[in-house]
Backbone and ligand atoms as CSV (ligand in chain L), in Angstrom:
chain,resi,resn,atom,element,x,y,z
A,1,MET,N,N,100.340,129.538,106.792
A,1,MET,CA,C,101.721,130.150,106.313
A,1,MET,C,C,102.293,129.439,105.271
A,2,ARG,N,N,102.967,130.405,104.354
A,2,ARG,CA,C,103.494,129.830,103.197
A,2,ARG,C,C,105.004,130.242,103.196
A,3,ILE,N,N,105.753,129.159,103.044
A,3,ILE,CA,C,107.274,129.552,103.424
A,3,ILE,C,C,107.990,128.931,102.131
A,4,ILE,N,N,109.097,129.526,101.719
A,4,ILE,CA,C,110.072,129.046,100.721
A,4,ILE,C,C,111.349,128.665,101.487
A,5,LEU,N,N,112.060,127.576,101.171
A,5,LEU,CA,C,113.271,127.254,101.799
A,5,LEU,C,C,114.253,127.455,100.529
A,6,THR,N,N,115.306,128.167,100.732
A,6,THR,CA,C,116.228,128.089,99.563
A,6,THR,C,C,117.643,127.993,100.243
A,7,GLY,N,N,118.652,127.885,99.243
A,7,GLY,CA,C,120.000,127.751,99.812
A,7,GLY,C,C,120.673,126.758,98.913
A,8,PRO,N,N,122.064,126.525,98.849
A,8,PRO,CA,C,122.687,125.636,97.995
A,8,PRO,C,C,122.409,124.039,98.289
A,9,PRO,N,N,122.628,123.068,97.456
A,9,PRO,CA,C,122.403,121.800,97.642
A,9,PRO,C,C,123.459,121.499,98.818
A,10,GLY,N,N,122.715,120.537,99.651
A,10,GLY,CA,C,123.482,120.055,100.739
A,10,GLY,C,C,123.391,120.802,102.093
A,11,ALA,N,N,122.657,122.133,101.978
A,11,ALA,CA,C,122.544,122.899,102.943
A,11,ALA,C,C,121.667,122.357,104.206
A,12,GLY,N,N,120.933,121.217,103.999
A,12,GLY,CA,C,120.150,120.544,105.072
A,12,GLY,C,C,118.645,121.023,105.014
A,13,LYS,N,N,118.200,121.718,103.843
A,13,LYS,CA,C,116.936,122.157,103.560
A,13,LYS,C,C,115.892,121.022,103.842
A,14,GLY,N,N,116.129,119.926,103.166
A,14,GLY,CA,C,115.081,118.847,103.296
A,14,GLY,C,C,114.879,118.304,104.840
A,15,THR,N,N,115.944,118.349,105.522
A,15,THR,CA,C,115.878,117.887,107.100
A,15,THR,C,C,114.955,119.078,107.671
A,16,GLN,N,N,115.384,120.244,107.575
A,16,GLN,CA,C,114.811,121.038,108.339
A,16,GLN,C,C,113.333,121.304,107.912
A,17,ALA,N,N,113.031,121.088,106.631
A,17,ALA,CA,C,111.728,121.213,106.031
A,17,ALA,C,C,110.777,120.128,106.762
A,18,GLN,N,N,111.412,119.071,106.970
A,18,GLN,CA,C,110.604,118.063,107.494
A,18,GLN,C,C,110.273,118.333,108.971
A,19,SER,N,N,111.105,118.844,109.768
A,19,SER,CA,C,110.834,119.299,111.126
A,19,SER,C,C,109.942,120.597,111.186
A,20,LEU,N,N,110.009,121.264,110.125
A,20,LEU,CA,C,109.122,122.655,110.108
A,20,LEU,C,C,107.814,122.238,109.839
A,21,SER,N,N,107.791,121.077,108.907
A,21,SER,CA,C,106.429,120.629,108.534
A,21,SER,C,C,105.654,120.018,109.616
A,22,SER,N,N,106.338,119.308,110.508
A,22,SER,CA,C,105.421,118.521,111.526
A,22,SER,C,C,105.260,119.548,112.588
A,23,LYS,N,N,106.154,120.578,112.819
A,23,LYS,CA,C,105.814,121.549,113.895
A,23,LYS,C,C,104.815,122.516,113.507
A,24,LEU,N,N,104.845,123.043,112.258
A,24,LEU,CA,C,103.797,123.783,111.822
A,24,LEU,C,C,102.549,123.413,111.063
A,25,GLN,N,N,102.689,122.181,110.934
A,25,GLN,CA,C,101.424,121.279,110.284
A,25,GLN,C,C,101.132,121.720,109.003
A,26,LEU,N,N,102.284,121.807,108.349
A,26,LEU,CA,C,102.074,122.366,106.896
A,26,LEU,C,C,102.702,121.145,105.906
A,27,PRO,N,N,102.140,121.038,104.727
A,27,PRO,CA,C,102.793,120.027,103.852
A,27,PRO,C,C,104.046,120.417,103.423
A,28,HIS,N,N,105.039,119.473,103.249
A,28,HIS,CA,C,106.395,119.735,102.711
A,28,HIS,C,C,106.384,119.408,101.340
A,29,ILE,N,N,106.769,120.207,100.466
A,29,ILE,CA,C,106.815,120.088,99.251
A,29,ILE,C,C,108.025,120.194,98.688
A,30,SER,N,N,108.680,119.141,98.179
A,30,SER,CA,C,110.121,119.174,97.899
A,30,SER,C,C,110.102,118.545,96.181
A,31,THR,N,N,110.447,119.474,95.483
A,31,THR,CA,C,110.663,119.180,94.000
A,31,THR,C,C,111.502,118.094,93.730
A,32,GLY,N,N,112.641,117.943,94.520
A,32,GLY,CA,C,113.651,116.894,94.414
A,32,GLY,C,C,112.894,115.682,94.707
A,33,ASP,N,N,112.194,115.567,95.826
A,33,ASP,CA,C,111.470,114.240,96.145
A,33,ASP,C,C,110.352,114.093,95.305
A,34,LEU,N,N,109.475,115.073,94.646
A,34,LEU,CA,C,108.518,114.689,93.532
A,34,LEU,C,C,109.304,114.119,92.422
A,35,PHE,N,N,110.459,114.775,91.995
A,35,PHE,CA,C,111.025,114.089,90.747
A,35,PHE,C,C,111.551,112.692,91.116
A,36,ARG,N,N,112.203,112.457,92.244
A,36,ARG,CA,C,112.610,111.161,92.457
A,36,ARG,C,C,111.402,110.134,92.680
A,37,SER,N,N,110.216,110.627,92.965
A,37,SER,CA,C,109.164,109.573,93.117
A,37,SER,C,C,108.492,109.311,91.677
A,38,HIS,N,N,108.605,110.191,90.776
A,38,HIS,CA,C,108.026,110.230,89.443
A,38,HIS,C,C,109.067,109.247,89.002
A,39,ILE,N,N,110.394,109.317,89.012
A,39,ILE,CA,C,111.454,108.399,88.397
A,39,ILE,C,C,111.300,107.105,89.108
A,40,ALA,N,N,111.128,106.806,90.323
A,40,ALA,CA,C,110.826,105.698,90.814
A,40,ALA,C,C,109.701,104.805,90.280
A,41,GLU,N,N,108.597,105.562,90.002
A,41,GLU,CA,C,107.344,105.024,89.472
A,41,GLU,C,C,107.319,104.936,88.023
A,42,GLY,N,N,108.499,105.395,87.464
A,42,GLY,CA,C,108.554,105.270,85.937
A,42,GLY,C,C,107.540,106.084,85.193
A,43,THR,N,N,107.022,107.173,85.531
A,43,THR,CA,C,106.164,108.023,84.952
A,43,THR,C,C,106.777,108.908,83.684
A,44,ASP,N,N,105.861,109.313,82.817
A,44,ASP,CA,C,106.518,110.140,81.659
A,44,ASP,C,C,107.420,111.213,82.281
A,45,LEU,N,N,106.880,111.941,83.315
A,45,LEU,CA,C,107.601,113.074,83.894
A,45,LEU,C,C,108.871,112.654,84.355
A,46,GLY,N,N,108.940,111.214,85.052
A,46,GLY,CA,C,110.149,110.843,85.576
A,46,GLY,C,C,111.132,110.491,84.526
A,47,ARG,N,N,110.545,110.092,83.496
A,47,ARG,CA,C,111.679,109.826,82.379
A,47,ARG,C,C,112.239,111.011,81.837
A,48,ARG,N,N,111.406,112.038,81.798
A,48,ARG,CA,C,111.878,113.403,81.289
A,48,ARG,C,C,112.880,113.997,82.278
A,49,ALA,N,N,112.630,113.693,83.501
A,49,ALA,CA,C,113.611,114.578,84.473
A,49,ALA,C,C,114.813,113.760,84.613
A,50,LYS,N,N,114.879,112.510,84.517
A,50,LYS,CA,C,115.946,111.785,85.007
A,50,LYS,C,C,117.302,111.989,84.450
A,51,THR,N,N,117.408,112.426,83.241
A,51,THR,CA,C,118.673,112.779,82.724
A,51,THR,C,C,119.183,114.053,83.316
A,52,PHE,N,N,118.446,115.010,83.801
A,52,PHE,CA,C,118.682,116.345,84.423
A,52,PHE,C,C,119.148,116.085,85.686
A,53,LEU,N,N,118.547,115.119,86.541
A,53,LEU,CA,C,118.884,114.915,88.012
A,53,LEU,C,C,120.252,114.132,87.938
A,54,ASP,N,N,120.433,113.229,87.160
A,54,ASP,CA,C,121.673,112.262,86.955
A,54,ASP,C,C,122.829,113.273,86.658
A,55,ALA,N,N,122.711,114.417,85.961
A,55,ALA,CA,C,123.592,115.225,85.462
A,55,ALA,C,C,124.042,116.394,86.425
A,56,GLY,N,N,122.894,116.586,87.494
A,56,GLY,CA,C,123.064,117.836,88.327
A,56,GLY,C,C,122.669,119.108,87.736
A,57,GLU,N,N,121.915,118.780,86.515
A,57,GLU,CA,C,121.234,120.149,85.951
A,57,GLU,C,C,119.795,120.341,86.231
A,58,LEU,N,N,119.206,121.429,86.072
A,58,LEU,CA,C,117.917,121.902,86.505
A,58,LEU,C,C,116.897,121.182,85.458
A,59,VAL,N,N,115.829,120.617,85.851
A,59,VAL,CA,C,114.783,120.078,84.957
A,59,VAL,C,C,114.279,121.357,84.203
A,60,PRO,N,N,113.926,121.304,82.950
A,60,PRO,CA,C,113.223,122.567,82.469
A,60,PRO,C,C,112.355,123.112,83.193
A,61,ASP,N,N,112.147,124.504,83.245
A,61,ASP,CA,C,111.059,125.125,83.957
A,61,ASP,C,C,109.830,124.723,83.519
A,62,GLU,N,N,109.479,124.494,82.295
A,62,GLU,CA,C,108.028,124.145,81.949
A,62,GLU,C,C,107.638,122.803,82.665
A,63,VAL,N,N,108.369,121.953,82.698
A,63,VAL,CA,C,108.069,120.674,83.432
A,63,VAL,C,C,107.861,120.957,84.790
A,64,THR,N,N,109.044,121.401,85.487
A,64,THR,CA,C,108.938,121.617,87.065
A,64,THR,C,C,107.750,122.691,87.271
A,65,ILE,N,N,107.615,123.593,86.642
A,65,ILE,CA,C,106.501,124.486,87.219
A,65,ILE,C,C,105.233,123.779,86.968
A,66,GLY,N,N,105.046,123.131,85.858
A,66,GLY,CA,C,103.769,122.286,85.910
A,66,GLY,C,C,103.478,121.468,86.826
A,67,MET,N,N,104.509,120.795,87.392
A,67,MET,CA,C,104.396,119.609,88.458
A,67,MET,C,C,104.023,120.434,89.653
A,68,VAL,N,N,104.839,121.589,89.798
A,68,VAL,CA,C,104.604,122.450,91.305
A,68,VAL,C,C,103.064,122.824,91.371
A,69,VAL,N,N,102.632,123.350,90.191
A,69,VAL,CA,C,101.359,124.116,90.186
A,69,VAL,C,C,100.277,123.095,90.515
A,70,GLU,N,N,100.557,121.817,89.882
A,70,GLU,CA,C,99.565,120.764,90.172
A,70,GLU,C,C,99.573,120.400,91.693
A,71,ARG,N,N,100.790,120.373,92.268
A,71,ARG,CA,C,100.930,119.929,93.854
A,71,ARG,C,C,100.286,121.086,94.502
A,72,LEU,N,N,100.577,122.297,94.218
A,72,LEU,CA,C,100.000,123.496,95.087
A,72,LEU,C,C,98.434,123.554,95.103
A,73,ALA,N,N,97.961,122.936,94.005
A,73,ALA,CA,C,96.483,123.108,93.838
A,73,ALA,C,C,95.859,121.983,94.666
A,74,ALA,N,N,96.442,121.024,95.132
A,74,ALA,CA,C,95.919,119.900,95.984
A,74,ALA,C,C,95.365,120.540,97.173
A,75,ASP,N,N,94.176,119.941,97.787
A,75,ASP,CA,C,93.533,120.383,98.859
A,75,ASP,C,C,94.436,120.593,100.123
A,76,ASP,N,N,95.447,119.758,100.454
A,76,ASP,CA,C,96.142,120.039,101.583
A,76,ASP,C,C,97.146,121.035,101.569
A,77,ALA,N,N,97.207,121.552,100.456
A,77,ALA,CA,C,98.234,122.945,100.314
A,77,ALA,C,C,97.391,124.301,100.566
A,78,THR,N,N,96.089,124.175,100.527
A,78,THR,CA,C,95.270,125.454,100.587
A,78,THR,C,C,95.480,126.218,101.806
A,79,ALA,N,N,95.775,125.792,102.938
A,79,ALA,CA,C,96.016,126.686,104.124
A,79,ALA,C,C,97.734,127.011,104.266
A,80,GLY,N,N,98.329,126.482,103.327
A,80,GLY,CA,C,99.692,126.891,103.646
A,80,GLY,C,C,100.754,125.711,103.255
A,81,PHE,N,N,101.929,125.951,103.036
A,81,PHE,CA,C,102.935,124.989,102.652
A,81,PHE,C,C,104.344,125.375,102.835
A,82,ILE,N,N,105.275,124.304,102.871
A,82,ILE,CA,C,106.810,124.582,103.051
A,82,ILE,C,C,107.310,124.195,101.502
A,83,LEU,N,N,107.704,125.069,100.869
A,83,LEU,CA,C,108.431,124.681,99.563
A,83,LEU,C,C,109.925,124.506,99.725
A,84,ASP,N,N,110.308,123.472,99.286
A,84,ASP,CA,C,111.711,122.934,99.490
A,84,ASP,C,C,112.326,122.787,98.173
A,85,GLY,N,N,113.231,123.679,97.677
A,85,GLY,CA,C,113.927,123.312,96.346
A,85,GLY,C,C,113.214,123.965,95.087
A,86,PHE,N,N,112.187,124.786,95.519
A,86,PHE,CA,C,111.499,125.490,94.297
A,86,PHE,C,C,110.961,126.751,94.868
A,87,PRO,N,N,111.118,128.017,94.292
A,87,PRO,CA,C,111.690,128.114,93.035
A,87,PRO,C,C,113.300,128.006,93.078
A,88,ARG,N,N,113.921,127.762,91.887
A,88,ARG,CA,C,115.244,127.790,91.680
A,88,ARG,C,C,115.770,128.609,90.495
A,89,THR,N,N,114.833,128.973,89.848
A,89,THR,CA,C,115.206,130.200,88.929
A,89,THR,C,C,114.331,131.275,88.879
A,90,VAL,N,N,114.681,132.379,88.418
A,90,VAL,CA,C,113.774,133.585,88.370
A,90,VAL,C,C,112.402,133.201,87.658
A,91,ALA,N,N,112.490,132.598,86.537
A,91,ALA,CA,C,111.351,132.388,85.860
A,91,ALA,C,C,110.304,131.389,86.514
A,92,GLN,N,N,110.962,130.397,87.408
A,92,GLN,CA,C,110.065,129.793,88.288
A,92,GLN,C,C,109.302,130.626,89.445
A,93,ALA,N,N,110.086,131.566,89.869
A,93,ALA,CA,C,109.496,132.536,90.872
A,93,ALA,C,C,108.437,133.349,90.331
A,94,VAL,N,N,108.770,133.919,89.031
A,94,VAL,CA,C,107.572,134.698,88.420
A,94,VAL,C,C,106.321,133.635,88.177
A,95,ALA,N,N,106.571,132.552,87.851
A,95,ALA,CA,C,105.327,131.647,87.623
A,95,ALA,C,C,104.635,131.273,88.883
A,96,LEU,N,N,105.598,131.076,90.019
A,96,LEU,CA,C,105.014,131.060,91.347
A,96,LEU,C,C,104.097,132.264,91.768
A,97,ASP,N,N,104.619,133.409,91.472
A,97,ASP,CA,C,103.724,134.680,91.888
A,97,ASP,C,C,102.692,134.768,91.153
A,98,GLU,N,N,102.667,134.412,89.803
A,98,GLU,CA,C,101.483,134.366,89.048
A,98,GLU,C,C,100.361,133.493,89.682
A,99,PHE,N,N,100.710,132.324,90.080
A,99,PHE,CA,C,99.897,131.440,90.500
A,99,PHE,C,C,99.295,131.662,91.955
A,100,LEU,N,N,100.233,132.340,92.792
A,100,LEU,CA,C,99.622,132.809,93.986
A,100,LEU,C,C,98.591,133.972,93.844
A,101,ALA,N,N,98.996,134.913,92.796
A,101,ALA,CA,C,98.249,136.107,92.700
A,101,ALA,C,C,96.900,135.632,92.257
A,102,GLU,N,N,96.836,134.694,91.394
A,102,GLU,CA,C,95.477,134.241,90.961
A,102,GLU,C,C,94.674,133.851,92.117
A,103,GLN,N,N,95.293,133.103,93.108
A,103,GLN,CA,C,94.450,132.624,94.424
A,103,GLN,C,C,94.671,133.681,95.370
A,104,LEU,N,N,95.026,134.886,95.055
A,104,LEU,CA,C,94.939,135.967,96.224
A,104,LEU,C,C,95.686,135.589,97.387
A,105,ILE,N,N,96.835,134.950,97.175
A,105,ILE,CA,C,97.579,134.670,98.351
A,105,ILE,C,C,99.134,135.151,98.247
A,106,GLN,N,N,99.943,134.933,99.262
A,106,GLN,CA,C,101.253,135.379,99.126
A,106,GLN,C,C,102.236,134.699,99.948
A,107,ILE,N,N,103.290,134.657,99.549
A,107,ILE,CA,C,104.466,134.168,100.435
A,107,ILE,C,C,104.692,134.668,101.550
A,108,ASN,N,N,104.837,134.167,102.869
A,108,ASN,CA,C,104.984,134.983,104.139
A,108,ASN,C,C,106.565,135.133,104.478
A,109,ALA,N,N,107.374,134.186,103.950
A,109,ALA,CA,C,108.798,134.215,104.411
A,109,ALA,C,C,109.626,133.182,103.382
A,110,VAL,N,N,110.788,133.802,103.170
A,110,VAL,CA,C,111.857,133.001,102.359
A,110,VAL,C,C,112.894,132.734,103.361
A,111,LEU,N,N,113.316,131.643,103.727
A,111,LEU,CA,C,114.234,131.326,104.480
A,111,LEU,C,C,115.583,130.711,103.740
A,112,ASP,N,N,116.575,131.495,103.907
A,112,ASP,CA,C,117.843,131.197,102.955
A,112,ASP,C,C,118.844,130.464,103.955
A,113,PHE,N,N,119.056,129.299,103.766
A,113,PHE,CA,C,120.114,128.451,104.503
A,113,PHE,C,C,121.458,128.678,103.835
A,114,SER,N,N,122.279,129.665,104.547
A,114,SER,CA,C,123.574,129.889,104.062
A,114,SER,C,C,124.695,129.018,104.503
A,115,ILE,N,N,125.499,128.553,103.580
A,115,ILE,CA,C,126.685,127.684,104.053
A,115,ILE,C,C,127.673,127.808,102.904
A,116,ALA,N,N,128.984,127.615,103.292
A,116,ALA,CA,C,130.004,127.702,102.335
A,116,ALA,C,C,129.827,126.533,101.504
A,117,ASP,N,N,130.376,126.624,100.066
A,117,ASP,CA,C,130.545,125.435,99.288
A,117,ASP,C,C,131.394,124.253,99.744
A,118,ASP,N,N,132.422,124.523,100.396
A,118,ASP,CA,C,133.439,123.372,100.737
A,118,ASP,C,C,132.709,122.731,101.881
A,119,ALA,N,N,131.856,123.314,102.768
A,119,ALA,CA,C,131.103,122.595,103.888
A,119,ALA,C,C,130.058,121.607,103.113
A,120,VAL,N,N,129.438,121.967,102.175
A,120,VAL,CA,C,128.405,121.262,101.563
A,120,VAL,C,C,128.727,120.148,100.762
A,121,VAL,N,N,129.957,120.182,100.290
A,121,VAL,CA,C,130.514,119.082,99.428
A,121,VAL,C,C,130.712,117.874,100.355
A,122,GLY,N,N,131.291,117.839,101.479
A,122,GLY,CA,C,131.738,116.957,102.386
A,122,GLY,C,C,130.264,116.222,102.926
A,123,ARG,N,N,129.477,117.194,103.179
A,123,ARG,CA,C,128.056,116.745,103.429
A,123,ARG,C,C,127.223,115.930,102.624
A,124,MET,N,N,127.416,116.214,101.315
A,124,MET,CA,C,126.748,115.491,100.382
A,124,MET,C,C,127.295,114.263,100.070
A,125,LEU,N,N,128.634,114.204,100.020
A,125,LEU,CA,C,129.449,113.026,99.730
A,125,LEU,C,C,128.884,111.982,100.864
A,126,ALA,N,N,128.809,112.564,102.089
A,126,ALA,CA,C,128.423,111.535,103.232
A,126,ALA,C,C,126.965,111.072,103.039
A,127,ARG,N,N,126.226,111.839,102.343
A,127,ARG,CA,C,124.778,111.290,102.133
A,127,ARG,C,C,124.626,110.231,101.264
A,128,GLY,N,N,125.460,110.298,100.194
A,128,GLY,CA,C,125.590,109.033,99.278
A,128,GLY,C,C,124.302,108.860,98.340
A,129,ARG,N,N,123.692,109.830,98.022
A,129,ARG,CA,C,122.428,109.744,97.118
A,129,ARG,C,C,123.012,109.533,95.667
A,130,ALA,N,N,122.182,109.072,94.734
A,130,ALA,CA,C,122.697,108.687,93.504
A,130,ALA,C,C,123.382,109.940,92.791
A,131,ASP,N,N,122.694,111.083,92.926
A,131,ASP,CA,C,123.410,112.230,92.264
A,131,ASP,C,C,124.453,112.875,93.028
A,132,ASP,N,N,124.938,112.372,94.181
A,132,ASP,CA,C,126.044,112.958,94.914
A,132,ASP,C,C,127.411,112.370,94.649
A,133,THR,N,N,127.785,112.308,93.534
A,133,THR,CA,C,129.214,112.044,93.072
A,133,THR,C,C,129.936,113.419,93.201
A,134,GLU,N,N,131.144,113.511,93.369
A,134,GLU,CA,C,131.799,114.737,93.498
A,134,GLU,C,C,131.666,115.698,92.243
A,135,ASP,N,N,131.654,115.045,90.911
A,135,ASP,CA,C,131.362,115.827,89.651
A,135,ASP,C,C,130.027,116.437,89.600
A,136,VAL,N,N,129.164,115.650,89.892
A,136,VAL,CA,C,127.609,115.978,90.007
A,136,VAL,C,C,127.428,117.189,90.995
A,137,ILE,N,N,128.187,116.878,92.100
A,137,ILE,CA,C,127.827,117.923,93.228
A,137,ILE,C,C,128.461,119.237,92.668
A,138,ARG,N,N,129.585,119.298,92.306
A,138,ARG,CA,C,130.235,120.399,91.791
A,138,ARG,C,C,129.389,121.216,90.639
A,139,ARG,N,N,128.746,120.331,89.831
A,139,ARG,CA,C,127.703,121.073,88.836
A,139,ARG,C,C,126.571,121.679,89.571
A,140,ARG,N,N,126.176,120.961,90.538
A,140,ARG,CA,C,124.961,121.524,91.140
A,140,ARG,C,C,125.139,122.756,91.862
A,141,LEU,N,N,126.522,122.739,92.487
A,141,LEU,CA,C,126.699,124.005,92.981
A,141,LEU,C,C,126.995,125.184,92.019
A,142,ARG,N,N,127.499,124.885,91.049
A,142,ARG,CA,C,127.538,125.902,89.884
A,142,ARG,C,C,126.252,126.359,89.536
A,143,VAL,N,N,125.324,125.460,89.256
A,143,VAL,CA,C,124.034,125.681,88.708
A,143,VAL,C,C,123.434,126.646,89.953
A,144,TYR,N,N,123.607,126.296,91.148
A,144,TYR,CA,C,123.047,127.169,92.382
A,144,TYR,C,C,123.590,128.509,92.062
A,145,HIS,N,N,124.844,128.828,92.012
A,145,HIS,CA,C,125.320,130.130,91.909
A,145,HIS,C,C,124.740,130.783,90.587
A,146,ASP,N,N,124.732,130.101,89.603
A,146,ASP,CA,C,124.420,130.783,88.243
A,146,ASP,C,C,122.904,131.194,88.322
A,147,GLU,N,N,122.041,130.129,88.632
A,147,GLU,CA,C,120.499,130.098,88.430
A,147,GLU,C,C,119.773,130.515,89.647
A,148,THR,N,N,120.169,130.050,90.960
A,148,THR,CA,C,119.250,130.171,92.015
A,148,THR,C,C,119.591,131.423,92.897
A,149,ARG,N,N,120.983,131.617,92.989
A,149,ARG,CA,C,121.311,132.944,93.931
A,149,ARG,C,C,120.763,134.212,93.489
A,150,PRO,N,N,120.243,134.394,92.202
A,150,PRO,CA,C,119.681,135.776,91.889
A,150,PRO,C,C,118.301,135.725,92.432
A,151,LEU,N,N,117.745,134.562,92.941
A,151,LEU,CA,C,116.625,134.683,93.634
A,151,LEU,C,C,116.640,135.630,95.106
A,152,LEU,N,N,117.840,135.568,95.603
A,152,LEU,CA,C,117.928,136.307,96.917
A,152,LEU,C,C,117.596,137.764,96.609
A,153,ASP,N,N,117.948,138.306,95.417
A,153,ASP,CA,C,117.573,139.671,95.203
A,153,ASP,C,C,115.948,139.844,94.949
A,154,TYR,N,N,115.615,138.767,94.217
A,154,TYR,CA,C,114.174,138.596,93.659
A,154,TYR,C,C,113.295,138.817,95.061
A,155,TYR,N,N,113.881,137.917,96.056
A,155,TYR,CA,C,112.908,137.936,97.228
A,155,TYR,C,C,113.468,138.762,98.433
A,156,SER,N,N,114.176,139.852,98.213
A,156,SER,CA,C,115.009,140.500,99.219
A,156,SER,C,C,113.859,140.859,100.426
A,157,ALA,N,N,112.666,141.299,99.847
A,157,ALA,CA,C,111.641,141.912,100.879
A,157,ALA,C,C,111.302,140.806,101.816
A,158,LEU,N,N,111.325,139.529,101.562
A,158,LEU,CA,C,110.702,138.606,102.455
A,158,LEU,C,C,111.976,137.522,102.993
A,159,LEU,N,N,113.124,138.019,102.666
A,159,LEU,CA,C,114.284,136.998,102.990
A,159,LEU,C,C,114.686,137.092,104.352
A,160,VAL,N,N,114.982,135.999,104.830
A,160,VAL,CA,C,115.724,135.942,106.231
A,160,VAL,C,C,116.807,134.817,106.099
A,161,SER,N,N,117.804,135.215,106.633
A,161,SER,CA,C,119.030,134.307,106.357
A,161,SER,C,C,119.237,133.449,107.723
A,162,VAL,N,N,119.605,132.195,107.582
A,162,VAL,CA,C,119.754,131.174,108.561
A,162,VAL,C,C,121.013,130.559,108.280
A,163,ASP,N,N,122.071,130.835,109.388
A,163,ASP,CA,C,123.403,130.140,109.252
A,163,ASP,C,C,123.190,128.617,109.230
A,164,ALA,N,N,123.399,127.831,108.087
A,164,ALA,CA,C,123.227,126.485,108.119
A,164,ALA,C,C,124.493,125.541,108.309
A,165,ASP,N,N,125.429,126.251,108.927
A,165,ASP,CA,C,126.639,125.564,109.417
A,165,ASP,C,C,126.481,125.138,110.955
A,166,GLY,N,N,126.476,123.768,111.237
A,166,GLY,CA,C,126.391,123.325,112.567
A,166,GLY,C,C,125.445,122.242,112.688
A,167,GLU,N,N,124.889,121.787,113.871
A,167,GLU,CA,C,124.201,120.568,114.266
A,167,GLU,C,C,122.791,120.990,113.753
A,168,VAL,N,N,122.189,119.829,113.261
A,168,VAL,CA,C,120.753,119.844,112.884
A,168,VAL,C,C,119.828,120.623,113.897
A,169,ASP,N,N,119.970,120.305,115.185
A,169,ASP,CA,C,119.119,120.907,116.234
A,169,ASP,C,C,119.405,122.283,116.346
A,170,GLU,N,N,120.706,122.666,116.314
A,170,GLU,CA,C,120.964,124.127,116.374
A,170,GLU,C,C,120.304,125.029,115.056
A,171,ILE,N,N,120.553,124.366,113.998
A,171,ILE,CA,C,119.993,124.914,112.622
A,171,ILE,C,C,118.568,125.241,112.714
A,172,TYR,N,N,117.764,124.064,113.174
A,172,TYR,CA,C,116.505,124.211,113.557
A,172,TYR,C,C,115.957,125.317,114.481
A,173,ALA,N,N,116.848,125.458,115.466
A,173,ALA,CA,C,116.419,126.678,116.331
A,173,ALA,C,C,116.411,127.913,115.775
A,174,ARG,N,N,117.576,128.135,114.797
A,174,ARG,CA,C,117.854,129.249,114.183
A,174,ARG,C,C,116.708,129.444,113.174
A,175,ALA,N,N,116.306,128.443,112.423
A,175,ALA,CA,C,115.148,128.515,111.457
A,175,ALA,C,C,113.890,129.176,112.191
A,176,ILE,N,N,113.669,128.717,113.286
A,176,ILE,CA,C,112.409,128.946,113.974
A,176,ILE,C,C,112.465,130.430,114.447
A,177,GLY,N,N,113.665,130.759,114.942
A,177,GLY,CA,C,114.005,132.095,115.347
A,177,GLY,C,C,113.769,132.967,114.194
A,178,ALA,N,N,114.265,132.687,113.081
A,178,ALA,CA,C,114.324,133.487,111.987
A,178,ALA,C,C,112.903,133.676,111.438
A,179,LEU,N,N,112.114,132.645,111.453
A,179,LEU,CA,C,110.751,132.653,111.126
A,179,LEU,C,C,109.973,133.557,111.831
A,180,SER,N,N,110.121,133.446,113.304
A,180,SER,CA,C,109.209,134.220,114.122
A,180,SER,C,C,109.587,135.823,113.873
A,181,GLU,N,N,110.867,136.133,113.809
A,181,GLU,CA,C,111.380,137.419,113.513
A,181,GLU,C,C,110.665,138.010,112.264
A,182,ARG,N,N,110.584,137.220,111.236
A,182,ARG,CA,C,110.122,137.625,110.079
A,182,ARG,C,C,108.653,137.878,110.083
A,183,VAL,N,N,108.034,136.878,110.717
A,183,VAL,CA,C,106.470,136.998,110.905
A,183,VAL,C,C,106.011,138.231,111.685
A,184,ALA,N,N,106.830,138.269,112.914
A,184,ALA,CA,C,106.761,139.611,113.897
A,184,ALA,C,C,106.870,140.848,113.152
A,185,SER,N,N,107.695,140.853,112.106
A,185,SER,CA,C,107.916,142.201,111.336
A,185,SER,C,C,107.034,142.458,110.190
A,186,THR,N,N,105.966,141.384,109.869
A,186,THR,CA,C,105.116,141.666,108.944
A,186,THR,C,C,104.032,142.539,109.314
A,187,PRO,N,N,103.789,143.720,108.513
A,187,PRO,CA,C,102.704,144.564,108.982
A,187,PRO,C,C,101.411,143.937,108.960
L,1,LIG,P1,P,117.251,118.226,95.499
L,1,LIG,O1,O,116.564,117.145,96.146
L,1,LIG,O2,O,116.331,119.433,95.874
L,1,LIG,O3,O,118.691,118.547,95.793
L,1,LIG,O4,O,116.951,118.184,93.828
L,1,LIG,C1,C,117.487,117.239,93.306
L,1,LIG,C2,C,117.556,117.372,91.668
L,1,LIG,O5,O,116.231,117.554,91.186
L,1,LIG,C3,C,118.371,118.835,91.164
L,1,LIG,O6,O,119.599,118.586,91.060
L,1,LIG,C4,C,117.592,119.111,89.941
L,1,LIG,O7,O,118.151,118.231,88.980
L,1,LIG,C5,C,116.225,118.658,90.154
L,1,LIG,N1,N,115.343,119.723,90.716
L,1,LIG,C6,C,114.828,119.822,92.127
L,1,LIG,N2,N,114.162,121.030,92.184
L,1,LIG,C7,C,114.292,121.550,91.012
L,1,LIG,C8,C,113.709,122.972,90.402
L,1,LIG,N3,N,112.951,123.763,91.177
L,1,LIG,N4,N,113.799,123.282,89.243
L,1,LIG,C9,C,114.607,122.415,88.338
L,1,LIG,N5,N,115.164,121.155,88.840
L,1,LIG,C10,C,115.021,120.835,89.955
C-alpha cells in the first residue's frame, strides 16, 4: 500500500506515520526527517537545506524531489510506503506521479490530518524543535496554506479527511478507520 499523509505542520503526522508504519509494515519516509539527518551529517544537501528549514520555508523542489525519488527507489520501498511531509507543492505531486507512472504503481490513499491553525501553534511550541519558534511556526503555516493546501484539490479522488484534534490514540483510530474506508471503496 502507498499512502501520503498531508496536513498542516504540527498536525501530528509524524507520530501517526510511525504507528501506521509499524502496523502496516511499511517504511515511514519523512522529508523533514531526511533533511534533518542530512543536516546532522553535514552533507552538501544538508547545507543547502538548512537555511530553508531554519526560516520555515520550503526547500526548493529540485532538491526535495531528487532526495525523495532516490529514497523511493530503495528496495524497502518497492512494496509500499508512507510518505510524511511530501509532496508539499503541486510541482512535487506532479513529479511523484511521473515517478510512480514509470514504475506502473499508484498512490492508494491520501490522509489529510485537519486541524485549526491555533491548535497547532500551541502543540508545536510545546514540541520545542529548533524550527519551532513562534515566528517560524507562523511562516510554516503561511507556506502550508499557500503552497500545500492546493494539493487537496489535486488529490481529491484519493483524499480522506482525519480530524487531527484530540488524543494521539483517538487520532490513530480515526486514521485506521479512514484508511479502511478508503481502501474498501477502491474499485
Ligand atoms: P517537517 O518535519 O515535515 O515539519 O518539515 C520540516 C521542514 O523541512 C519544513 O519546514 C521545510 O523547510 C522542510 N521540508 C520538509 N518536507 C518538505 C517538502 N516536501 N518540500 C520542501 N521542504 C520540505
